[in-house]
C-alpha angles and dihedrals in degrees: 000000000000118000139194116236120211120191126183111242122235085232087070090071103107123235121226090264091050091048089055090052091046093053089054092054118106111226121202123208113239121194105255101222095061090043092059105032098078087239093150114061113213105240140124092213131063115261107213104150099063114104094195144344119224122202119190122212134188122211134171112234120179090344094308127109110237126192113223133172146198123212119206109208113198125201117251091236103045105026129206121340110256139187095289088055090051089053091056093042091054091047088053089050088059089056090047091048090054090051091048092049094047100040103025092229137053119224135176134298106041114201126205138155121239089232092059092050091049092050091052089052092046092240129140113277094200097057110103093205091061090058091049089050091055092052091049091047092053091049091049091050090049096048101040112097130212116208104198120198096189097314104102112082124209104207094193094052092034090224139123111236131223103196145096118268145169127219093225118031093195142002129198117182128213112290095019126113119271122216091262092054097256121128112249113251089195139000117297129196130184112215118219118258094255092051092051093044093050095044092051090045090052092242087155141137115223110230130182099229095185091058090045092054091055092061116098103181113088094213090052089053092050091050096051098083093032096054091044090060098036095049093044091052091052098037093121090059094045093228142057129220126200127182109254096229090050091051091050090051093053094044094040091228130142116275108229122204097212126072094225092057092044091055 
């Protein structure tokens, strides 16, 4: 099976000036499962025709290599989550990180205004379409399913789950009725149990959101959390290898048969 090798460059070693800039960066904690599942498909266009997206994983259990998988199940109306949805999800993680830092614990529901999310993303707060996009994003995140066959980790229980989940259990937009009968003064989302458990257990991946926002290529954005985990896990070897067909699955790109086209 052919594989793609990724090696950190010596040029990545930061200078003193770069270290000063790095220390000034604000890192947000992103829940690790969603960062590694391939939940967000790198694309600039909506993907509405796909019935499911299957991601294969390999893990060593009791000395044996076991093949596992996650199945992303999109809704018929909103399709698969893509790069733009990852942008908004990471912006929400910044809001959640602030709550976690201030209160020590994150509980449902989590309230936020669309304007605040847009400011974090550096998008126009007076463009009506941007507000519509946020509402559609929240619905997509609520309706997209994750069928985990031993790939979603519950940090509190210290167990790998085989079950079907959602990222958001519920979404109520501004002006709609809340469960207690009140009218929502902002947007509210209810994180799934495994998201809350892992966030409060600090099962998080630190991510430089400012650096992420400067990226323009959607595949580069998809690779940011993946490479961070892959390269860290293989840091003793100084390189990381991924089977080519698995990488194509995660990135939703065409699998070429010839080496020249692969490169």
